[in-house]
C-alpha positions as CSV (number, residue, x, y, z in Angstrom):
1,I,-5.9,11.8,-16.9
2,Y,-3.6,8.9,-17.8
3,L,-1.7,6.9,-15.3
4,L,1.6,5.2,-16.0
5,D,1.8,1.4,-15.8
6,R,5.5,0.9,-15.6
7,K,5.4,-2.9,-15.7
8,K,3.4,-3.0,-18.9
9,S,4.8,0.3,-20.5
10,L,1.4,1.8,-20.9
11,L,-0.3,5.1,-20.3
12,V,-3.8,4.0,-19.1
13,L,-6.8,6.4,-19.4
14,Q,-8.4,6.8,-15.9
15,C,-10.9,9.6,-16.5
16,Q,-12.0,12.0,-19.2
17,A,-14.3,14.8,-19.7
18,N,-15.1,16.4,-23.1
19,A,-12.5,14.2,-24.7
20,E,-14.3,11.2,-26.1
21,N,-11.6,10.5,-28.8
22,L,-8.8,9.7,-26.5
23,E,-7.3,6.2,-26.6
24,T,-7.8,4.1,-23.5
25,E,-4.2,2.8,-23.5
26,I,-1.1,4.1,-25.2
27,T,2.0,1.9,-25.3
28,F,5.5,3.2,-25.2
29,D,9.1,2.1,-25.2
30,A,10.2,1.3,-21.6
31,N,13.7,2.6,-22.4
32,R,12.2,6.1,-22.9
33,L,10.7,5.9,-19.3
34,D,14.2,5.0,-18.0
35,M,15.6,8.1,-19.9
36,L,12.9,10.2,-18.3
37,D,13.6,8.9,-14.8
38,R,17.3,9.6,-15.3
39,K,16.5,13.1,-16.6
40,Q,18.0,12.4,-20.0
41,M,14.6,13.2,-21.6
42,D,12.1,15.9,-20.8
43,F,8.5,15.1,-20.0
44,D,7.1,16.7,-23.2
45,G,9.6,14.8,-25.3
46,F,8.6,11.5,-23.6
47,I,4.9,12.2,-24.1
48,R,5.3,13.3,-27.7
49,E,7.5,10.3,-28.6
50,A,5.3,7.8,-26.8
51,I,2.2,9.2,-28.4
52,C,3.6,9.7,-31.9
53,E,5.1,6.2,-31.8
54,Y,1.7,4.7,-30.8
55,Y,-0.3,6.7,-33.3
56,G,2.3,6.1,-36.0
57,A,1.8,2.4,-35.5
58,I,-2.0,2.7,-36.0
59,A,-1.8,5.5,-38.6
60,Q,-3.9,8.1,-36.8
61,E,-3.5,11.8,-35.9
62,P,-1.8,12.2,-32.5
63,L,-4.6,14.1,-30.7
64,L,-3.0,13.9,-27.3
65,A,0.3,15.4,-28.7
66,Q,-1.6,18.5,-29.6
67,N,-2.8,19.2,-26.0
68,F,-1.3,20.8,-23.0
69,N,0.2,17.8,-21.1
70,V,1.2,18.2,-17.5
71,P,3.1,15.5,-15.6
72,L,1.6,13.9,-12.5
73,C,4.7,13.5,-10.3
74,C,5.7,12.6,-6.8
75,R,9.3,12.4,-5.5
76,Q,10.8,13.0,-8.9
77,H,8.9,10.0,-10.4
78,V,6.3,10.5,-13.2
79,L,3.1,8.7,-12.3
80,G,1.0,9.9,-15.2
81,V,-0.2,12.8,-17.2
82,I,-3.1,15.2,-17.2
83,S,-3.9,16.4,-20.7
84,F,-5.9,19.5,-21.3
85,V,-7.6,18.7,-24.6
86,G,-7.7,21.6,-27.1
87,N,-5.4,23.7,-25.0
88,R,-1.9,24.7,-25.6
89,E,0.7,25.9,-23.1
90,D,1.4,29.1,-25.1
91,G,-2.3,30.1,-24.8
92,M,-2.2,30.2,-21.0
93,D,-0.8,33.0,-18.8
94,I,2.0,32.1,-16.4
95,Q,-0.2,32.2,-13.3
96,M,-2.6,29.6,-14.8
97,Q,0.3,27.4,-15.8
98,E,1.7,27.6,-12.2
99,L,-1.7,26.8,-10.8
100,I,-2.1,23.8,-13.1
101,F,1.4,22.4,-12.3
102,S,0.7,22.9,-8.6
103,I,-2.6,21.0,-8.8
104,A,-0.9,18.3,-10.9
105,H,1.8,17.9,-8.2
106,Q,-0.9,17.5,-5.5
107,I,-2.7,14.9,-7.7
108,G,0.7,13.1,-8.0
109,I,1.1,13.0,-4.2
110,T,-2.5,11.7,-3.9
111,I,-1.9,9.0,-6.5
112,E,1.3,7.8,-4.8
113,S,-0.6,7.7,-1.4
114,M,-3.4,5.7,-2.9
115,Q,-0.9,3.3,-4.5
116,N,0.9,2.9,-1.1
117,I,-2.4,2.3,0.7
118,T,-3.4,-0.4,-1.9
119,A,0.0,-2.1,-1.5
120,L,-0.3,-2.0,2.3
121,I,-3.8,-3.5,2.2
122,H,-2.6,-6.3,-0.1
123,N,0.4,-7.0,2.2
124,K,-1.9,-7.0,5.3
125,E,-4.2,-9.5,3.6
126,L,-1.2,-11.7,2.6
127,L,0.1,-11.6,6.2
128,Q,-3.3,-12.5,7.5
129,T,-3.6,-15.4,5.1
130,V,-0.2,-16.8,6.2
131,F,-1.1,-16.1,9.9
132,D,-4.4,-17.9,9.5
133,G,-2.7,-20.8,7.7
134,I,-0.8,-21.8,10.8
135,T,-2.7,-24.7,12.3
136,D,-1.3,-24.2,15.8
137,I,-2.9,-21.5,18.0
138,V,-1.1,-18.2,17.7
139,I,-1.8,-15.2,19.8
140,L,-0.2,-11.8,19.3
141,L,0.0,-9.7,22.5
142,D,0.9,-6.1,23.2
143,N,3.3,-5.1,26.0
144,K,0.4,-5.0,28.5
145,R,-0.5,-8.6,27.7
146,R,-3.7,-7.6,25.8
147,I,-4.7,-9.7,22.7
148,K,-4.0,-7.8,19.5
149,M,-4.4,-10.6,17.0
150,V,-5.2,-14.3,17.0
151,N,-5.2,-16.8,14.1
152,R,-8.1,-18.8,12.8
153,A,-7.1,-21.9,14.8
154,F,-7.6,-19.9,18.0
155,L,-11.0,-18.6,16.9
156,E,-12.3,-22.0,15.8
157,R,-11.0,-23.8,18.9
158,H,-12.6,-21.3,21.3
159,G,-15.6,-20.5,19.2
160,V,-15.1,-16.7,19.4
161,T,-14.8,-13.8,17.0
162,M,-11.8,-11.5,16.6
163,S,-13.8,-8.5,17.8
164,A,-14.7,-10.4,21.0
165,V,-11.1,-11.1,21.9
166,R,-9.2,-8.1,20.6
167,D,-7.8,-5.9,23.3
168,Q,-8.9,-8.3,26.0
169,P,-6.2,-9.2,28.7
170,L,-4.7,-12.6,28.5
171,S,-6.0,-14.6,31.4
């Protein structure tokens, strides 16, 4: 399984089984990704051109281009590729292909969910850092006047922990 790093224009190998010869990173032209997103290029064409361009640059045989490559997608965006090493699409019956594409779609949804969770955690940590950086005491209350969050200045001034004050009524 390769995941797409759009910022660096890379396919990055995430996991492999029975495929020791795969490259850990494959670079590609970012313009091709834009063409793929705008549906001006099919996925197989994108993978083949990216892989052949990469392997042509290092003068090796394009192993990945010989495999059955299935896009990992969510909401019409390609997130990566699962490559079945040593298999070709024409060697599989239609039910197996449909099952593989269905599983790949579910993996794509999972990948996007994990990426969203990671971004949410990062943003929460950033907000907490800013909140704690305020030197004045700050208290966040819910509509019933219970403490939901306090900053570090509050904790230090009162010598308490967040868990001790969370959900306590403001007195």
